[in-house]
Backbone as CSV, one residue per row, in Angstrom:
resi,resn,N_x,N_y,N_z,CA_x,CA_y,CA_z,C_x,C_y,C_z
1,MET,25.341,28.847,17.196,25.196,28.816,18.610,24.439,27.657,19.216
2,VAL,24.547,27.002,20.110,23.748,26.148,20.662,23.479,26.588,22.056
3,ASN,22.366,26.719,22.550,21.942,27.060,23.916,21.848,25.713,24.678
4,THR,22.615,25.615,25.789,22.551,24.516,26.680,22.101,25.046,27.976
5,THR,21.917,24.214,28.982,21.512,24.498,30.267,22.504,25.349,31.178
6,ARG,23.911,25.049,30.729,24.843,25.595,31.534,25.319,26.891,30.875
7,ASN,25.557,26.827,29.569,26.150,27.954,28.969,25.921,27.728,27.145
8,ILE,26.224,28.894,26.576,26.242,28.790,25.211,27.546,28.305,24.602
9,ARG,27.399,27.227,23.811,28.649,26.847,22.936,28.645,27.234,21.646
10,THR,29.701,27.688,21.221,29.794,28.275,19.784,30.454,27.279,18.842
11,GLU,30.837,26.086,19.368,31.414,25.002,18.369,30.239,24.377,17.599
12,VAL,30.406,23.817,16.455,29.430,22.973,15.749,28.976,21.739,16.403
13,PRO,27.831,21.477,16.615,27.511,20.233,17.226,28.051,18.977,16.485
14,LYS,28.227,17.875,17.070,28.605,16.633,16.298,27.217,16.193,15.426
15,GLY,27.612,15.604,14.259,26.671,15.161,13.408,26.101,16.212,12.427
16,VAL,26.369,17.577,12.587,25.903,18.550,11.750,26.759,18.408,10.371
17,ILE,26.004,18.446,9.143,26.497,18.471,7.820,26.855,19.719,7.405
18,GLU,28.172,20.241,7.246,28.642,21.543,6.977,28.150,22.098,5.527
19,ASP,27.967,21.093,4.669,27.651,21.649,3.276,26.159,21.802,2.968
20,VAL,25.145,21.497,3.964,23.925,21.682,3.718,23.507,23.216,3.956
21,PRO,23.044,23.941,2.759,22.674,25.279,2.952,21.469,25.541,4.000
22,ALA,21.571,26.606,4.669,20.642,26.920,5.770,19.086,26.982,5.312
23,ASP,18.975,27.215,3.938,17.463,27.340,3.578,16.854,25.975,3.181
24,THR,17.731,24.911,3.370,17.146,23.533,2.914,16.916,22.660,4.414
25,THR,16.977,23.342,5.455,16.797,22.384,6.591,15.328,21.799,6.713
26,HIS,15.360,20.760,7.335,14.036,20.098,7.458,13.224,20.595,8.603
27,ARG,12.004,20.798,8.432,10.996,21.201,9.463,9.705,20.518,9.290
28,VAL,9.131,20.381,10.339,7.742,19.784,10.529,6.881,20.662,11.018
29,GLN,5.847,21.131,10.311,4.934,22.145,10.696,3.497,21.395,11.083
30,THR,3.259,21.088,12.035,1.898,20.374,12.492,0.637,21.009,11.748
31,SER,0.547,22.287,11.758,-0.656,22.815,11.354,-0.694,22.743,9.863
32,GLU,0.460,22.675,9.072,0.422,22.370,7.751,0.062,20.739,7.362
33,ILE,0.341,19.942,8.131,-0.026,18.558,8.054,-1.540,18.372,8.139
34,TYR,-2.215,19.141,9.058,-3.626,19.107,9.367,-4.446,19.942,8.090
35,GLU,-3.803,20.892,7.637,-4.583,21.466,6.487,-4.427,20.711,5.266
36,VAL,-3.592,19.615,5.157,-3.392,18.831,4.052,-4.087,17.664,4.041
37,MET,-4.577,17.159,5.261,-5.246,16.049,5.622,-6.630,15.936,4.866
38,GLU,-7.009,14.806,4.426,-8.402,14.811,3.950,-9.203,13.518,4.349
39,ASP,-10.407,13.640,4.356,-11.008,12.601,4.869,-11.618,11.529,3.737
40,LEU,-10.841,10.380,3.985,-10.782,9.359,2.818,-12.025,8.541,2.934
41,ASP,-12.608,8.169,4.122,-13.786,7.302,4.292,-15.027,8.143,4.205
42,GLY,-15.158,9.352,4.615,-16.339,10.192,4.369,-17.498,9.704,5.344
43,GLY,-18.558,10.351,5.604,-19.731,10.041,6.320,-19.444,10.254,7.670
44,ASP,-20.390,10.154,8.607,-20.414,10.362,9.922,-19.790,9.008,10.616
45,GLU,-19.211,9.032,11.734,-18.830,7.907,12.254,-19.302,7.840,14.088
46,ILE,-19.462,6.735,14.359,-19.715,6.524,15.620,-18.548,6.736,16.650
47,VAL,-18.893,7.632,17.641,-17.628,7.911,18.552,-17.976,7.232,19.887
48,HIS,-19.198,7.047,20.373,-19.766,6.452,21.632,-20.920,5.648,21.499
49,VAL,-20.983,4.511,22.313,-22.133,3.932,22.334,-22.558,3.643,23.835
50,LEU,-23.622,4.265,24.447,-23.965,4.166,25.706,-25.363,3.426,25.987
51,PRO,-25.493,2.726,27.278,-26.541,1.975,27.476,-27.775,2.689,27.382
52,GLY,-28.879,1.974,26.918,-30.217,2.734,26.801,-30.925,3.042,28.238
53,GLY,-30.441,2.366,29.294,-30.928,2.689,30.458,-32.459,2.387,30.720
54,ASP,-33.179,3.465,31.248,-34.545,3.247,31.504,-35.436,4.103,30.346
55,TRP,-34.686,4.097,29.276,-35.472,4.789,28.134,-36.236,3.900,27.278
56,PHE,-37.234,4.297,26.653,-38.120,3.597,25.603,-38.275,4.560,24.384
57,ALA,-38.744,3.746,23.479,-39.227,4.503,22.203,-40.749,4.376,22.206
58,GLU,-41.431,5.432,21.961,-42.976,5.190,22.122,-43.366,5.355,20.478
59,PHE,-44.270,4.559,20.136,-44.606,4.637,18.719,-46.166,5.098,18.610
60,ALA,-46.637,5.421,17.449,-47.938,6.001,17.037,-49.106,5.291,17.672
61,ASP,-48.858,3.867,17.719,-49.811,3.030,18.257,-50.003,2.987,19.604
62,GLY,-49.001,3.644,20.405,-48.910,3.790,21.808,-47.940,2.589,22.504
63,HIS,-47.467,1.593,21.646,-46.527,0.596,22.189,-45.344,1.134,22.405
64,ARG,-44.547,0.650,23.341,-43.133,1.139,23.755,-42.197,-0.259,23.480
65,GLU,-40.932,0.108,23.098,-39.824,-0.615,22.964,-38.587,-0.087,23.688
66,PRO,-38.065,-0.911,24.512,-36.880,-0.328,25.240,-35.746,-0.132,24.308
67,LEU,-35.011,0.934,24.728,-33.645,1.330,23.936,-32.593,0.454,24.449
68,VAL,-31.955,-0.132,23.408,-30.856,-0.998,23.791,-29.654,-0.044,24.052
69,LEU,-29.416,0.850,23.269,-28.416,1.884,23.426,-28.625,3.172,22.703
70,TRP,-27.823,4.165,23.196,-27.674,5.301,22.426,-26.350,5.481,21.703
71,THR,-26.502,5.997,20.599,-25.400,5.997,19.641,-24.949,7.596,19.596
72,VAL,-23.732,7.936,19.637,-23.259,9.314,19.595,-22.401,9.275,18.607
73,MET,-22.671,10.236,17.450,-21.931,10.428,16.282,-20.852,11.361,16.323
74,ASP,-19.933,11.497,15.477,-18.866,12.500,15.717,-19.339,13.909,15.333
75,ASP,-20.491,14.097,14.874,-20.965,15.414,14.645,-21.803,15.810,15.768
76,GLY,-21.877,15.136,16.798,-22.736,15.328,17.979,-24.184,14.817,18.035
77,THR,-24.534,14.267,16.988,-25.931,13.603,16.770,-26.099,12.487,17.881
78,VAL,-27.182,12.429,18.550,-27.403,11.383,19.462,-28.720,10.696,19.096
79,TYR,-28.793,9.403,19.026,-30.046,8.759,18.944,-30.170,7.355,19.500
80,GLY,-31.287,6.968,19.679,-31.828,5.713,20.363,-31.682,4.568,19.439
81,VAL,-31.418,3.410,19.821,-31.443,2.165,19.113,-32.260,1.135,19.823
82,VAL,-33.259,0.548,19.145,-33.996,-0.826,19.479,-33.447,-1.919,18.854
83,VAL,-33.974,-3.249,19.373,-33.743,-4.468,18.598,-34.463,-4.484,17.456
84,GLY,-33.737,-4.862,16.393,-34.535,-4.938,15.021,-35.534,-6.102,14.940
85,GLU,-36.187,-6.110,13.944,-37.357,-7.184,13.694,-36.666,-8.477,13.542
86,ASP,-35.276,-8.578,13.095,-34.713,-9.919,12.996,-34.044,-10.256,14.367
87,GLY,-34.232,-9.430,15.406,-33.441,-9.728,16.696,-32.103,-9.111,16.822
88,SER,-31.528,-8.431,15.907,-30.264,-7.999,15.795,-30.233,-6.354,16.315
89,VAL,-29.179,-5.908,16.674,-29.010,-4.659,17.145,-27.818,-4.017,16.316
90,ASN,-28.407,-2.928,15.685,-27.430,-2.135,14.614,-27.233,-0.703,15.202
91,ALA,-26.193,-0.469,15.773,-25.887,0.909,16.213,-26.129,2.050,15.130
92,ASN,-26.044,1.710,13.813,-26.185,2.677,12.826,-27.721,3.019,12.541
93,GLU,-28.520,2.287,13.130,-29.929,2.311,12.705,-30.857,3.066,13.740
94,SER,-31.164,4.263,13.509,-31.705,5.079,14.632,-33.364,4.806,14.561
95,VAL,-33.909,4.661,15.676,-35.303,4.294,15.851,-36.121,5.559,15.445
96,VAL,-35.549,6.735,15.356,-36.250,7.811,14.839,-36.467,7.741,13.423
97,ASP,-35.704,7.093,12.723,-36.081,6.792,11.255,-37.217,5.902,10.959
98,ARG,-37.782,5.247,11.815,-38.957,4.437,11.626,-40.257,5.466,11.506
99,GLN,-41.095,5.238,10.646,-42.205,6.178,10.460,-43.167,6.280,11.528
100,ASP,-43.270,5.268,12.354,-44.331,5.384,13.456,-43.570,5.782,14.870
101,PHE,-42.419,6.159,14.657,-41.677,6.576,16.012,-42.408,8.136,16.439
102,GLU,-42.717,8.190,17.731,-43.302,9.385,18.293,-42.384,10.102,19.052
103,LYS,-41.891,9.449,20.201,-40.968,10.101,21.264,-40.250,9.221,21.909
104,TYR,-39.247,9.758,22.628,-38.476,8.947,23.696,-39.253,9.185,25.124
105,ILE,-39.302,8.148,25.837,-39.918,8.108,27.201,-38.895,7.597,28.230
106,ASN,-38.621,8.378,29.349,-37.697,7.820,30.378,-38.771,7.261,31.317
107,ASN,-38.754,5.896,31.397,-39.553,5.165,32.393,-39.396,5.428,33.789
108,SER,-37.953,5.982,34.261,-37.905,5.907,35.557,-38.591,7.337,36.301
109,LYS,-38.926,8.280,35.005,-39.470,9.442,35.565,-40.943,9.595,35.567
110,GLU,-41.571,8.515,35.021,-42.983,8.294,34.988,-43.631,7.896,36.481
111,GLY,-44.696,8.486,36.737,-45.209,8.117,38.053,-45.933,6.884,37.996
């Protein structure tokens, strides 16, 4: 039977192959697809890049460097990025990884 909006039809719909056993019908189970999927590239990935705004990185000797951007990773980690020594900006390089990093400072909140 085929349920339609008007009534139930008992005839076989066009395009149905009669000799296909009922247990071999095709089906797609989305949950099964996600269970079989695997992460081929591995590692964390950047999902967002946000402007640094009024934020600075403060270092042990007291100097500050403006944050160029904030990087948001797929695991929820957020870190600031400053201009590198060679003048480049690499969203994968956290300022926190520098040995002399002390803290983040929001310049707009300081009196």
